[in-house]
C-alpha positions, 0 to 999 in steps of 0.5 A, a space after each residue: 595488442 590484438 593478441 592482448 585484446 583477444 586474450 582479455 575478452 576471452 578471459 572475461 567471457 570465461 569468468 562471466 560464464 562462470 558467474 552466469 552459471 552460478 546466477 543463471 536465474 537473474 534477468 540481468 544475467 540472462 540479458 547481458 549474456 546475450 550482449 556478450 554473444 553479439 560481441 563475439 561476432 567474427 566480423 567485429 574488429 577485435 580491437 573494439 571488442 573490449 570497449 564495446 563490451 564494457 559500454 554495452 554491458 554496463 548500459 544493458 545491465 542498468 536498463 534491466 536493473 530498472 526493469 527489475 525495480 519496476 517489477 518490485 515496485 509493481 509487487 509493492 503496489 499490489 501489496 499496498 492495495 491489499 493493505 487498503 482492502 484490509 483497511 476498509 474491511 477494518 473500517 467496515 466492522 466498526 458499524 457493528 462494534 458501534 451498534 453493540 457499544 451503543 446498545 450496551 450503554 443504553 442498557 447500562 444507563 436505563 433507570 429501569 432495565 427490567 422493563 426496557 425493550 431490547 435496544 436496537 440502535 441506528 448508528 452512522 453507516 459508511 458501508 457503501 463508501 467503504 465498499 466503493 473504495 475497496 472496489 477501487 483498490 481492488 482494481 488498482 491491485 489488478 493493475 499492479 498484478 498486470 504490470 508485474 507480468 509486463 516487466 517479465 520478458 515472457 509477457 512482454 506483449 501485455 502492454 495493452 492489457 496493462 494500460 487497459 487495467 490502468 484505465 479500469 483503475 481510473 474508472 473506478 475512482 471516477 465513478 465514485 458517487 461521492 468523489 471529493 472536488 479535490 480528486 475530480 479536478 485532477 481526473 482530466 490530466 490522468 485520463 489524457 496520459 492514459 489515452 496517450 499511453 495506449 500504444 507506448 511500451 515504455 516502463 518510465 512512461 507507465 510509471 509516470 501514469 502510475 504516479 499520477 494515478 496513485 496521486 488520485 488515490 492519495 488525494 481521495 485518501 487524505 480527503 476521506 481520512 478527515 471523515 474516517 477520523 471523525 467517525 472513529 472518534 465518534 464511535 469510541 468517544 461516545 462509548 467512553 462517555 456512556 460508560 462513565 455515565 453508568 450509575 455507580 450503584 450498578 457496579 459490583 464492587 466486590 468483583 472489581 476488587 477481586 480482579 484489581 491489583 490495586 491496594 485499595 478498598 474504598 468503593 468510590 476509588 475502586 470504581 474510578 480506577 475501573 473507569 480509568 482502566 476502561 478509558 485506557 483500553 478504549 483509547 488504546 483501541 481507537 489509537 490502534 485503528 488510527 495508527 493503521 490508517 496512518 501507516 497505510 497512508 504513509 505506505 501509499 505516499 512512499 509508493 507514489 514517490 517510487 513511481 515518480 522517481 522511476 519515471 525520471 530520465 535518470 532514476 535514483 536506484 538506491 533511493 527507490 530501493 530504500 523506498 521499497 524497504 520503507 513500504 515493506 516495513 510500513 505494511 508489516 506494522 500493526 
């Protein structure tokens, strides 16, 4: 039996070495081969090697799999944060679009445009709010970048830096001048967890903190989203109403007819069809922006669920992988 066990372990060792050689860049493989070497110590009873090998190999590989998932989750978090920066950049551009559209409507609806001064409409401006929130997500992205290093064995001593980046991300939300009460009420709990984690080197604990932290960002997003929707609706609905109030006599019907594919020649019909076309174009622009906001919100919630799942004592690995795929798909949607 001793000979059989020795031969079995030798056979497994050789075949695993072949597999390792073909997959030498895998963290799982690098970790598990270390366990294999420890089993080959001459003082270990050969009868127990096979059992120890199987148990330690499986538990070690499962642990490293969680670490690799943690790295992927951190990468997904950085990508979601970058998407947030893109979203706030998109929202920031609306103030210029709004001004341009309102100036245009004033010109088109003025009864005597030849004598009017150049319009300079003052519009609602959320630039300050957008900038402060973008800064908060920039801080969150830095946190995830640090956590990506934390899951790499070469940077295993970066735990304190990771927790400090968590604190900075938390601070960036806490310092928002117009913080909704739904967010501020959750701050003490998250602050306490971050303080307790300063010296803790556990991936699962940090995932629980990231879950709490991203929950703050979700609450902030959902509270803000109501205002952003009203803002976007106001910009495009106002523009649409303004265009529809333009005197029909100001339209160049011949130009409309030459660019139209419709088989009609009555002026009033051509003008109405043109207005329908412009309405659909404006509504489409508005809905495209809202769809991007929707997809970002969904990606942020998926990221949040990834962290809570990875903080559990028994992580549903397949569930985390599926959610990571969902995040990737949502971020690619326009």
